[in-house]
C-alpha positions in Angstrom: 112.2 88.2 82.3 111.0 91.2 83.1 112.8 94.5 82.1 112.8 97.9 84.1 111.7 99.5 81.0 108.2 97.6 81.2 104.9 99.5 81.3 101.4 98.9 80.6 99.3 101.6 79.0 95.5 101.2 79.3 92.7 102.8 76.8 89.2 103.4 77.0 87.2 101.5 74.9 86.2 105.1 73.0 86.8 107.2 69.8 88.9 109.3 71.7 90.8 106.5 73.0 91.8 105.1 69.5 92.8 108.7 68.6 95.1 109.0 71.7 96.7 105.9 70.9 97.5 106.8 67.6 98.6 110.5 68.6 101.5 108.4 70.5 101.8 105.6 67.8 102.6 108.0 65.3 105.2 109.5 67.4 106.7 106.8 68.6 110.5 105.7 67.2 111.8 102.5 68.5 110.3 99.4 67.6 107.1 98.8 68.3 105.7 97.1 71.1 102.6 95.4 72.1 99.5 95.9 71.7 95.9 93.7 72.7 92.9 95.0 71.5 89.6 95.6 73.2 86.9 93.3 71.6 85.7 97.0 69.8 88.9 96.4 67.9 90.5 99.9 69.3 93.3 99.7 71.6 92.5 98.5 75.2 96.9 97.8 76.3 99.5 98.8 74.7 103.3 98.8 76.2 106.2 96.4 76.5 106.2 93.3 78.6 107.7 89.7 78.8 104.7 87.6 76.9 104.8 85.7 80.7 103.5 88.4 82.3 100.4 88.9 80.7 97.6 86.6 80.3 94.6 87.5 78.3 91.1 86.2 78.5 87.4 87.0 76.9 84.0 86.0 77.1 82.1 88.0 74.5 82.1 91.6 75.1 84.5 90.8 78.2 87.7 91.1 78.3 89.8 90.6 81.2 93.8 90.5 81.7 96.2 89.8 84.9 99.5 91.5 84.1 102.2 90.3 86.8 103.3 86.8 88.1 100.6 84.8 88.5 99.8 81.0 88.5 96.5 81.6 86.5 96.8 80.7 83.1 94.6 81.3 80.0 91.9 78.2 80.6 91.9 79.6 84.4 91.1 82.9 83.7 88.9 81.9 80.8 86.3 80.3 83.8 86.7 83.3 85.8 85.5 85.7 83.3 82.5 83.7 81.9 80.8 85.4 84.9 81.8 88.9 84.9 78.7 90.7 83.9 79.3 94.1 85.4 82.8 95.3 86.7 81.4 95.4 90.0 81.8 91.8 89.6 85.3 91.6 88.9 85.5 92.5 92.8 85.5 88.3 93.2 87.3 87.6 90.6 90.5 89.7 91.9 89.9 88.5 95.4 90.2 84.7 94.1 93.8 85.8 92.0 97.1 84.5 94.2 100.7 86.3 93.7 101.0 90.6 92.8 99.5 91.2 89.7 97.7 94.0 87.8 94.1 93.1 86.9 93.0 95.2 83.7 88.7 94.7 82.4 87.2 96.1 79.7 83.6 95.2 79.9 80.8 96.5 77.8 82.6 99.7 76.6 84.1 100.2 80.3 87.6 99.7 81.7 88.4 99.1 84.9 92.3 98.8 86.1 93.6 97.9 89.6 97.1 97.1 91.2 97.7 95.6 94.7 96.6 96.5 98.4 100.0 97.5 99.1 100.8 99.9 96.5 103.8 97.7 94.9 101.9 97.8 92.1 99.9 100.8 91.6 97.4 102.4 88.6 98.0 106.2 87.2 95.6 108.3 85.4 96.5 111.9 82.8 94.5 112.7 80.1 96.2 113.2 77.0 94.6 116.0 74.9 91.1 115.9 77.0 91.2 111.9 76.8 92.1 110.2 80.0 94.4 107.6 79.9 95.9 105.3 82.3 99.3 102.8 83.0 101.4 100.9 85.8 103.9 103.7 85.9 103.7 107.7 86.6 106.6 108.3 84.3 105.1 106.9 81.5 102.4 109.2 81.3 104.6 111.9 82.6 106.7 111.4 79.4 103.0 111.2 77.5 101.4 114.5 78.6 104.7 116.5 79.3 104.4 117.0 83.0 106.7 118.5 85.4 107.7 117.2 89.1 105.4 118.4 92.0 107.6 120.1 93.6 105.2 120.8 96.7 106.1 116.8 97.0 109.5 117.4 97.1 109.0 119.5 99.6 107.5 117.6 101.8 109.7 114.7 101.2 112.9 116.9 101.9 111.7 118.5 104.7 109.8 115.1 106.8 111.9 112.6 105.3 109.3 110.2 105.3 105.8 110.1 103.6 102.8 108.5 104.8 99.5 107.4 103.2 97.8 109.2 101.4 100.5 111.7 100.6 102.6 108.3 99.9 99.8 107.5 97.2 100.0 110.9 95.7 102.1 111.1 92.1 105.4 113.0 92.0 104.4 114.2 88.8 101.6 117.0 88.1 99.1 116.2 86.4 99.4 112.3 86.7 96.8 111.3 89.0 97.8 108.3 91.4 94.7 105.9 92.1 94.3 104.7 96.0 95.8 101.4 96.4 92.4 100.0 98.0 90.6 101.2 95.3 90.6 100.8 91.3 90.4 103.1 88.4 87.4 103.3 85.7 87.8 104.3 82.3 83.9 105.0 81.0 83.4 104.8 76.9 82.7 108.6 77.6 83.7 111.1 80.5 86.4 111.4 83.0 88.2 109.0 85.0 87.4 107.9 88.6 88.3 106.1 91.5 85.7 103.7 92.7 86.9 101.9 96.3 86.8 97.9 95.7 89.0 96.8 98.8 88.6 96.7 102.3 90.1 95.4 105.1 89.0 92.5 107.0 87.8 92.6 110.3 90.7 91.9 112.9 88.5 89.1 114.8 90.5 86.3 114.1 92.6 84.3 117.2 96.3 83.9 116.7 96.3 80.2 116.6 93.3 79.8 113.9 94.4 82.9 112.3 98.3 81.6 111.8 97.4 78.4 109.9 95.5 80.6 106.8 98.9 82.9 106.9 100.6 79.6 106.8 99.4 78.0 103.7 98.9 81.8 102.3 102.2 82.5 102.3 103.7 78.9 101.0 101.4 79.3 98.3 103.0 82.5 97.6 106.6 81.2 98.2 105.9 78.2 95.8 104.2 80.4 93.2 108.2 81.5 92.4 109.5 77.9 91.7 111.4 78.2 88.3 111.1 75.5 85.6 113.7 77.3 84.1 116.3 79.2 85.9 118.0 79.3 88.6 115.9 80.8 92.5 117.8 82.6 94.8 116.9 84.0 98.1 117.8 86.1 100.9 119.2 84.1 104.0 120.2 86.7 106.5 119.8 85.2 109.7 116.8 86.9 110.8 113.1 85.5 110.9 111.6 87.1 107.5 114.1 85.9 105.1 114.9 82.4 106.6 111.5 81.5 106.8 110.7 82.3 102.9 113.9 80.1 102.4 112.6 77.5 104.1 109.5 77.6 102.1 111.6 77.5 98.8 113.1 74.8 100.1 110.3 72.5 99.8 110.0 73.0 96.1 113.8 73.9 95.4 115.7 71.4 97.7 119.1 73.5 95.5 118.1 76.9 96.4 121.1 79.6 96.3 121.4 81.6 99.3 122.9 84.8 100.0 124.3 86.6 103.2 126.0 89.4 104.2 128.1 89.0 107.0 130.0 92.1 109.2 128.0 94.7 110.7 128.6 95.9 113.9 130.9 93.6 116.7 127.4 93.0 117.9 125.7 91.8 114.8 124.8 88.0 115.2 122.7 87.7 112.3 125.4 86.0 110.3 125.6 83.1 113.7 122.1 82.6 112.7 122.0 82.4 109.1 124.9 80.2 109.6 122.9 77.9 111.9 120.0 77.8 108.8 122.1 77.4 106.3 123.5 74.0 107.5 119.8 72.6 108.1 119.6 73.5 104.2 121.8 71.1 103.4 121.3 70.6 99.4 121.3 74.3 98.8 124.2 76.6 98.2 124.7 79.3 100.2 126.5 82.4 98.9 128.3 84.5 102.2 129.6 87.9 101.3 131.4 90.0 103.4 130.0 93.5 104.0 133.6 94.5 103.4 133.2 93.6 99.1 130.8 95.8 98.5 131.0 99.7 98.2 130.4 101.1 101.3 127.1 103.2 102.4 127.0 106.4 101.5 129.7 105.7 98.8 129.8 107.9 95.4 129.1 107.6 92.4 125.3 108.8 93.1 123.1 107.5 90.3 119.3 106.5 89.9 117.8 104.7 86.9 114.5 105.2 88.0 112.0 108.6 87.0 108.8 107.6 88.3 109.9 109.1 91.8 113.0 109.6 94.2 114.0 106.9 95.8 113.7 107.0 99.7 116.5 104.4 100.0 119.6 105.6 98.7 122.7 104.7 101.2 123.6 101.6 99.8 122.2 101.3 96.9 125.8 100.1 95.3 125.6 97.5 97.7 122.1 96.1 96.7 123.8 96.1 93.2 126.9 94.9 94.1 125.1 91.9 95.5 122.6 91.3 92.3 125.8 90.9 90.2 127.3 88.3 92.9 123.9 86.4 92.5 123.8 86.7 88.9 127.1 85.5 88.2 126.0 82.4 90.2 122.9 81.4 87.9 120.3 83.5 89.9 117.5 84.0 87.3 114.4 84.4 89.9 115.3 85.9 93.9 113.3 86.0 96.9 113.3 88.6 99.3 111.6 88.8 102.8 111.4 93.3 102.4 107.8 94.3 103.5 107.7 91.8 106.8 108.6 94.6 109.5 105.6 96.6 108.5 103.2 93.6 108.1 104.5 91.1 111.2 105.4 94.3 113.8 103.9 97.2 114.6 103.6 99.9 117.4 101.4 100.6 120.4 98.8 102.0 118.9 96.5 99.1 118.8 96.1 99.6 122.5 93.4 102.4 121.8 91.0 100.1 120.3 91.8 97.5 123.0 91.4 99.6 126.2 87.9 100.4 125.1 87.0 96.8 124.2 89.1 95.1 127.1 90.7 97.4 129.7 92.7 94.9 131.8 94.0 93.5 128.6 95.2 96.8 127.9 96.5 98.2 131.2 98.6 94.9 131.1 100.5 95.3 127.3 100.6 99.3 127.9 102.4 98.0 131.4 104.9 95.9 129.0 105.5 98.8 125.8 106.0 100.8 128.9 108.9 98.4 130.8 109.9 97.6 127.2 110.3 100.8 125.8 111.7 102.9 129.0 108.1 104.9 128.6 107.3 107.1 131.8 104.0 105.9 133.7 101.8 108.9 133.5 102.6 110.3 130.4 102.1 106.6 128.9 99.1 106.5 130.7 97.8 109.8 129.5 98.9 109.2 125.7 96.3 105.8 125.8 93.2 108.0 127.3 94.3 110.9 125.2 91.5 111.7 122.5 92.3 113.0 118.9 91.2 112.0 115.3 93.6 111.5 112.3 93.1 115.2 111.0 94.1 116.7 114.1 97.7 114.4 114.2 98.7 115.8 110.8 97.7 119.3 112.3 99.9 118.5 115.0 102.5 117.5 112.9 102.4 120.6 110.7 102.9 122.6 113.6 105.8 120.4 115.0 107.7 121.1 111.9 108.9 124.2 113.3 109.7 122.5 116.4 112.6 120.6 117.8 112.3 116.9 118.5 110.1 115.3 121.3 112.0 113.7 124.2 113.4 110.2 123.4 111.3 108.6 125.9 108.1 110.3 124.1 105.4 107.0 124.4 104.3 106.7 120.6 100.8 106.2 121.5 99.5 108.7 118.9 98.4 108.5 115.4 102.1 108.4 114.0 105.8 109.5 114.9 106.2 112.8 115.8 109.3 114.3 113.5 110.9 117.7 113.2 111.9 119.3 109.8 114.9 118.8 108.2 117.9 120.9 109.6 118.7 122.0 106.0 114.8 122.5 104.8 114.2 125.6 103.4 112.3 128.1 104.8 109.7 127.7 102.1 110.3 124.2 102.0 108.6 123.8 105.6 105.6 126.5 105.0 105.0 124.7 101.9 105.3 121.3 103.9 103.0 122.9 106.7 100.0 123.8 104.0 100.4 120.4 102.6 99.8 118.8 106.1 97.5 120.8 107.0 95.5 120.2 103.6 95.3 116.5 104.2 94.1 117.5 107.9 91.2 118.5 106.2 90.2 115.4 103.7 91.7 112.5 105.8 90.2 109.3 107.2 91.5 106.6 108.9 92.3 103.4 106.9 90.1 101.1 109.3 88.2 101.6 112.7 90.8 99.7 114.5 93.4 101.8 115.4 96.3 98.9 115.1 94.6 98.2 111.9 95.0 101.5 110.5 98.2 101.7 111.9 99.1 98.2 110.0 97.5 99.7 106.4 99.6 102.9 106.7 103.3 101.2 106.8 102.1 98.4 104.2 100.8 101.3 101.9 103.3 103.8 102.8 106.0 101.6 101.8 104.8 99.6 98.8 105.7 102.5 96.8 109.1 102.4 98.1 109.6 98.7 97.3 108.6 98.8 93.6 111.5 100.8 92.9 114.0 98.4 94.3 112.1 95.6 92.1 113.2 97.8 89.1 116.1 97.9 90.5 116.6 94.4 90.7 115.2 93.7 87.6 117.3 96.5 85.7 120.6 94.0 86.5 118.4 90.8 85.1 117.2 89.3 88.2 113.5 89.7 89.4 112.6 90.5 92.7 109.8 88.9 94.7 108.1 90.0 97.6 106.0 87.2 98.7 105.1 88.8 102.0 103.5 91.4 100.3 101.4 89.6 98.2 97.5 90.7 98.7 96.3 87.3 99.8 99.2 86.6 102.4 98.2 90.7 103.8 94.6 89.5 104.1 95.3 86.5 105.9 97.3 88.6 108.5 94.9 91.3 108.5 92.3 89.1 109.7 94.1 88.8 113.1 93.3 90.5 116.5 95.2 93.0 116.6 96.7 92.9 119.8 97.6 89.0 118.9 99.2 90.5 116.5 101.6 92.7 118.2 102.1 91.3 121.3 104.5 93.2 123.3 105.9 89.5 125.1 107.2 88.3 121.5 108.8 89.1 118.7 106.6 89.0 115.2 104.2 86.3 116.9 102.5 85.7 114.1 104.7 84.8 111.6 106.5 82.7 114.5 103.2 81.3 115.0 102.6 80.4 111.2 106.4 78.5 110.4 106.0 75.9 113.6 107.7 73.3 112.5 109.1 74.7 108.9 111.6 76.9 110.2 113.9 75.9 113.2 113.2 76.5 116.9 116.3 78.8 117.2 115.2 81.3 114.3 111.4 81.5 115.7 112.5 82.5 119.2 114.8 84.4 118.4 114.9 87.5 120.7 117.9 89.7 118.8 117.9 91.7 115.8 120.9 92.1 113.3 122.6 95.6 113.9 125.0 97.0 111.3 124.4 100.7 112.4 128.1 101.3 113.9 129.5 100.5 110.1 126.4 103.1 108.9 127.9 105.8 110.7 131.0 105.1 110.0 130.8 104.8 106.5 128.8 108.1 106.5 132.0 110.0 108.2 134.0 108.7 105.5 132.5 110.0 102.9 130.9 113.4 104.1 133.3 115.3 101.5 131.8 113.1 98.6 128.2 114.0 99.9 129.9 117.6 100.0 130.8 117.2 96.1 127.1 115.4 95.2 125.4 119.0 96.8 128.0 121.9 96.2 126.2 122.0 92.5 122.6 121.1 94.2 119.1 120.8 91.7 117.2 121.0 95.2 119.2 124.4 96.2 118.6 126.1 92.4 115.2 125.0 93.6 115.2 126.8 97.0 113.9 123.7 98.2 117.6 122.8 100.6 119.7 125.4 102.5 123.0 123.7 101.0 125.0 125.4 103.2 123.2 124.1 106.8 123.2 120.7 105.0 126.7 121.2 105.0 127.3 122.0 108.6 125.1 119.1 109.3 126.8 116.9 107.5 129.9 118.5 109.4 129.0 118.1 112.9 125.9 116.0 113.1 123.0 116.0 115.7 123.4 113.3 118.2 119.7 112.1 116.8 121.0 110.5 114.3 118.2 107.8 113.3 115.6 110.5 112.2 118.3 113.0 110.5 120.4 109.8 108.4 116.8 108.9 106.9 116.4 112.7 106.0 119.7 112.9 104.5 118.7 109.7 102.5 115.2 111.2 101.1 117.3 114.2 100.4 120.2 112.7 98.6 116.5 110.6 96.3 115.4 113.8 95.5 117.9 115.1 94.0 119.2 111.7 92.1 115.7 111.8 90.9 115.6 115.8 89.5 119.5 115.2 88.0 118.0 111.7 86.5 114.9 113.9 85.0 117.3 117.2 83.8 119.6 114.6 82.0 117.2 112.8 79.9 116.1 114.1 76.4 113.2 116.2 75.6 111.8 113.7 73.0 108.7 111.7 72.9 109.6 107.8 73.6 108.4 105.0 71.8 105.5 103.8 74.5 102.9 102.2 73.2 104.1 101.5 68.7 102.8 103.0 65.9 99.2 102.3 65.1 98.6 99.1 63.6 102.0 97.6 63.4 102.0 96.2 66.6 103.1 92.7 68.5 99.4 91.1 68.7 100.3 88.1 71.1 96.5 88.2 72.5 92.6 88.2 70.4 92.1 91.6 69.2 91.2 93.1 65.5 92.4 96.7 64.0 93.4 98.9 66.5 92.2 101.7 63.9 89.6 103.8 65.5 86.2 102.1 65.3 82.8 104.3 65.0 
């Protein structure tokens, strides 16, 4: 079973790489983890993982490892590796792999290491005494190299409340670099590590009907991959389209699926009603319904985190999440499916209209009018927003300027490159200035992620959410329940991104791609649903009830000690909150996450962890020779 402490450290095939491994291993104090060698005999992969999490194949001097849940066995990987002659051949191999995995290759003295295109699996690199090494976790490299938190990025998180790519793809540790999720890291035998972009988003040119067929098959395969040979599969069943679709797909091979549903929410929350209808049709499953009043309220203490890789952006309901995990484990669940990531994948704003206007003005006009009616946008500003040019760098510069201004009017059309957000009320003046400087630096370097504005918006949402959701995955692992997010598998994402953006984000239908893909598999009552569950009323009430607890949390603040927040203004905002609750509530979560992260780091003993084990004494479940340095 996957552990929250699982990690993978990757070394170059060089004397320096072997030296770096020995240096770490000599300082190790705990039981030796696993080790896999290059064909040369030098250390290649080291760390801690469950045996089923790593598959290694070899063909002469070429070795390829798949790290993570994948149906690819050793024989299949051997066949794929036989065609690899150089690093670029890994492009085709990676595109053929289902699941959610890292791919690591050692090819003629060079190493290639890549994660997923959404950032649910990331790659980090740092230099250890001048030698480039890599890992799948930033905090692992931070511990190995003695890195300190990046206070500039903390300032941006506290000031803005959310980080979009490329800032969402920046490591929270100074000296530890995060590789963009569309790129791989190359560790040469001699020289500096470098990032190489290997993945391009597909051209969004498929009509909805045709593209939805591929989405259906890719999603079905992604869910089937998570079937349990041993243990019990569980899944969220909220009543929404995302989780319900996963449940019906899982029931194709797991009819006795264990489902989980919270009941409650606001007076107008109809999620439980739809979940009940779906549960009755999943007649062979076992359905757990838990009143949300049984769990700790959002924003309730205790406040804590288990993770030191990055601050958690979603903090307000983590105690309830932990309660739900325990409930599932008590009922025998050993793997859990959730629909996280589906909102980012299947919904979007109106930015795609910029591209549609230049291709089909009449269609763009009709859809703009629909968006305008649905969102109560005034006509002239809507038209002006669509006609207005402006590049992505200009948006970042404007965002920097906006940090010193108030919130935009609530009916402002959302037709730019992103949402305009004012600075957090309690961010210190220094934090705001730091954030403005960072935004302006980004403005001078940033480029769109795709030519189509709708495609850029989708990739921004996915690549910004992936690093957040990976921390949720580790929270489940810490409680003994692996969490699976099939919507964020690379092959599923590619299938969705291949569909025309103006059909993906049609204002006349809710999540048209998923609804079309699930026709005949999911009840029509779910696919035709036009409402969305509402839980904001109890959230607002819980926040008011726990203001004293939050005041206690920040009474002795690490953020305040570093000059990143004004604790007095935070108290004022909590006691007399502004009316625009959505924005500042998200900013409060980000601030809590940063505070807890800094406290967890400060509480950790300053000792070198046993991350890769003593040289020559590690478990060797895969091909390899002695890890001692080879001339």
